[in-house]
C-alpha positions as CSV (number, residue, x, y, z in Angstrom):
1,X,20.1,0.9,24.7
2,X,18.6,-1.1,27.5
3,X,15.0,-2.3,27.0
4,X,12.8,-4.5,29.1
5,X,9.7,-5.6,27.3
6,X,6.8,-7.3,29.1
7,X,4.1,-9.4,27.5
8,X,1.5,-11.9,28.4
9,X,-1.0,-9.8,30.3
10,X,-4.7,-9.9,29.6
11,X,-8.2,-10.5,30.9
12,X,-8.7,-13.8,32.8
13,X,-11.5,-15.2,34.9
14,X,-10.9,-15.8,38.6
15,X,-9.1,-19.1,39.1
16,X,-7.4,-18.8,35.8
17,X,-3.7,-18.6,34.8
18,X,-1.4,-16.3,32.9
19,X,2.3,-16.3,32.2
20,X,4.1,-13.0,31.9
21,X,7.3,-12.7,30.0
22,X,10.0,-10.0,30.2
23,X,12.6,-10.0,27.5
24,X,15.7,-7.9,28.0
25,X,18.0,-6.3,25.4
26,X,21.1,-4.3,26.2
27,X,21.7,-6.1,29.5
28,X,22.3,-9.6,30.7
29,X,19.5,-10.5,33.1
30,X,21.5,-13.0,35.2
31,X,23.9,-10.2,36.2
32,X,21.1,-8.4,38.0
33,X,18.4,-9.0,40.6
34,X,15.2,-9.6,38.6
35,X,11.8,-8.8,39.9
36,X,8.1,-8.5,39.1
37,X,6.2,-5.6,40.6
38,X,2.6,-4.5,40.3
39,X,0.6,-1.4,40.8
40,X,-3.2,-1.2,41.0
41,X,-5.1,2.1,40.7
42,X,-4.7,4.2,43.8
43,X,-2.1,1.9,45.3
44,X,1.7,2.0,45.5
45,X,3.9,-0.2,43.4
46,X,4.6,-3.4,45.3
47,X,7.0,-6.3,44.9
48,X,5.4,-9.5,43.7
49,X,8.4,-11.8,43.2
50,X,12.1,-11.5,42.9
51,X,15.2,-13.5,42.0
52,X,18.2,-12.5,44.0
53,X,21.3,-14.6,43.3
54,X,20.0,-18.1,43.6
55,X,17.1,-17.3,45.7
56,X,13.5,-16.4,45.0
57,X,11.2,-14.3,47.2
58,X,7.5,-13.7,47.0
59,X,4.9,-11.4,48.5
60,X,2.8,-13.2,51.0
61,X,-0.3,-12.5,48.9
62,X,1.0,-14.6,46.0
63,X,3.0,-17.4,47.7
64,X,2.0,-20.8,46.4
65,X,0.2,-19.3,43.4
66,X,2.9,-17.4,41.5
67,X,6.3,-18.6,40.3
68,X,9.2,-16.4,39.0
69,X,11.8,-18.0,36.8
70,X,14.5,-17.0,34.3
71,X,15.8,-18.5,31.1
72,X,19.3,-17.3,30.7
73,X,19.6,-18.5,27.1
74,X,16.6,-16.4,26.1
75,X,17.5,-13.5,28.5
76,X,13.9,-13.6,29.7
77,X,12.2,-13.6,33.1
78,X,8.8,-15.1,33.5
79,X,6.0,-14.9,36.1
80,X,3.7,-17.9,36.1
81,X,0.5,-16.9,37.8
82,X,-2.1,-19.5,38.8
83,X,-5.3,-19.4,40.8
84,X,-5.7,-15.7,39.9
85,X,-7.9,-13.6,42.1
86,X,-9.6,-10.2,41.3
87,X,-7.2,-8.6,43.7
88,X,-4.4,-9.6,41.4
89,X,-5.7,-7.0,38.9
90,X,-2.9,-4.5,38.3
91,X,-0.3,-3.2,35.9
92,X,2.7,-5.6,36.2
93,X,6.2,-4.3,35.7
94,X,9.5,-6.1,35.2
95,X,12.6,-4.8,36.9
96,X,16.3,-5.4,36.7
97,X,18.2,-4.1,39.7
98,X,21.9,-3.5,39.8
99,X,24.2,-1.8,42.3
100,X,24.1,1.5,40.4
101,X,21.0,1.3,38.3
102,X,17.4,0.1,38.2
103,X,15.6,-0.6,35.0
104,X,11.9,-1.0,34.3
105,X,9.7,-2.2,31.5
106,X,6.6,-0.4,30.4
107,X,4.2,-2.7,32.1
108,X,1.6,-5.2,31.1
109,X,-2.0,-5.1,32.3
110,X,-3.5,-8.1,34.1
111,X,-7.2,-8.0,34.8
112,X,-9.0,-10.8,36.7
113,X,-12.7,-10.6,36.4
114,X,-15.7,-12.7,35.6
């Protein structure tokens, strides 16, 4: 059974940092494209950051502030988020995308507020 379990969300003040983690079981993360997406109330789910092969891609809104990484030994993908802004508030989801399947975690809430 495939499971993606996110953790690390929470409440943080503007300018603060959080690190999200996504631990996978039942699949090997490095065999898939790995991404972080987010969805704020009333908005569509949007791509935040992605690892595709050896490359990383970021939404323009997070470039220079967020970093996606993967620890193959731990089968875990991370999203380091720095200089957080109120507009980063959303439910953040981990994704593993293969040719025939797309798998999602349950999401972790990030709230940026003073």
